[in-house]
C-alpha positions, 0 to 999 in steps of 0.5 A: 279608327285613329281619326276621332282620337286625333280630332279629340286631341286637336280640340283639347289643344285648341281649348287649352290654348284658348282658355287663358284668353277666355279667363283673361276676358272674364276677368276684364277689366282687372283695374281702372281703364283710361279713355284717351281723347284727342280733343279738349274737355268740353268737345263732343268727343270728350262729352261722349267719352265721359258718359260712356266711362260712367256707364262702364264704371257702373257696369264693371265697378272699375274707374275710368279716367278720361285723358284729354290729349288735345293738339296736332289734329289728334296725333298725340292721342292716337300715338299714345293709345297705339303705344299702350299695353294691348290689354284693353285697359287703354281705349282710344275714343276718337273720330274720323279725324285720326282714323280717316282724315289725318292720313290724307292731311299729313305726309308722316303720322306717328301712328298707323290708323289701320295697323296700330289699332284693333277696332272695337265699335262705332259709337255715333254719327253726327252733323256740323253747323256753320256759325258766325258771331251773333254780332256778325253782319252775315245773316245767311250763307248767301251773305257770307258767300258774297263777302268772300267773293268780293274780298278773296282771302280776307275772310277767315274760318277757324277749325279745331279738328280735321272734320271742321277743317275739311268742312271749311275747305270743302265749303271753299272748293264747292263755292269757289271762294278763298277763305283763310284757315286759322287752326286751333287745338280743339273746336271749343278753343276755336269757338272762344275766339269766334265769340271774341271776333278773332275770325269770321266763321266756323263749321263745328260739331253740333255738340260744341256749336248748338249750346252757343246758338241756343244762348244767343251768342252764335248765329247758325247759317247752315248745317253740313248734312244733306238733310236739316237737323231735327234740333235746328229745323229752321236752319237750312242745309249749306247745300240748300243755302247756296253751296250745291252738293255740300254734305259733310258729317263726322263719326265717333268710334272706339279702338284699342292697341293692335294685338289686344286679345279678341275676347277682350275686344268683344267684351269691351264692345258689349260694355260700350254698346250697353253704354250707348243705350243709357239715358245719358247717351240718349240725351247726348245724341238728342242734344247734339243732333247725332245718332248712336252708331254701334257696330261689330269690330269687323263692321267698324274695320270695313267702315273705317276703310271706306271712310278713309277712301272717301275723306281722301277723295274730298281732301284731294278735291278740296286742293289740300296738300299734305303737310 
């Protein structure tokens, strides 16, 4: 006869323990939020962070500050986010660069992509585009391959993210070419030098590359995905154009520091999911050639683990030695 009483006391104790967390979540956000972005202003990640920040401000009436910490392949931003208070007011808006690729590109990281963060939600997926300066003599992927094979190590490619870099390395690995890598802090920085003729080619995210293509400043030779992009229907896939088996995309996601209360993570998940349904988000994905990718926190954790294994295999196959 005592069991119901014991059960009741247990339930009351559990509710008492949970109530502060629920109250905290209901009051969240209690002050302005900071979105830390690993890339420069104008990058695809930055654009998405800013429109989501605007949505959160409209929903919560709290300001959202976007803090661009470009450089070191996103490590500066990830480290800063990992060290922030675990209260949901600092959010890392990032990509596969920091969460899946970097562990395989660097021997030592100042953060742990798995242990230092609580996944919140996936945000989007997209493809990349191989571009050259419009004044370049290369009119097709075939032209580029012929030149690279004729002059091993003489052509160069720029990259401002791990996605861009690995895309370029995979291009070499699958095509049997040798092209010099030129690193940049962000893709927009690299695009500036590509426009200035400082290197020969780049595989960049569509958000950064397509505006320059539409403006007639860059020439698109191929897209990185397995299917053509609706926004560039006339541009063949890199695989179609001569590099058999080529397929390399990218993704965006949101994380908070490990230890952030689960109710806060769930509330932030809901706020960001609503942000992905806004007209601004729809326009962003339409113009960037990507798709929204909302997930549960658990689904993002599994996706990240699978992606890390995938990127590790690609990086190893491309012959990239950790720095």
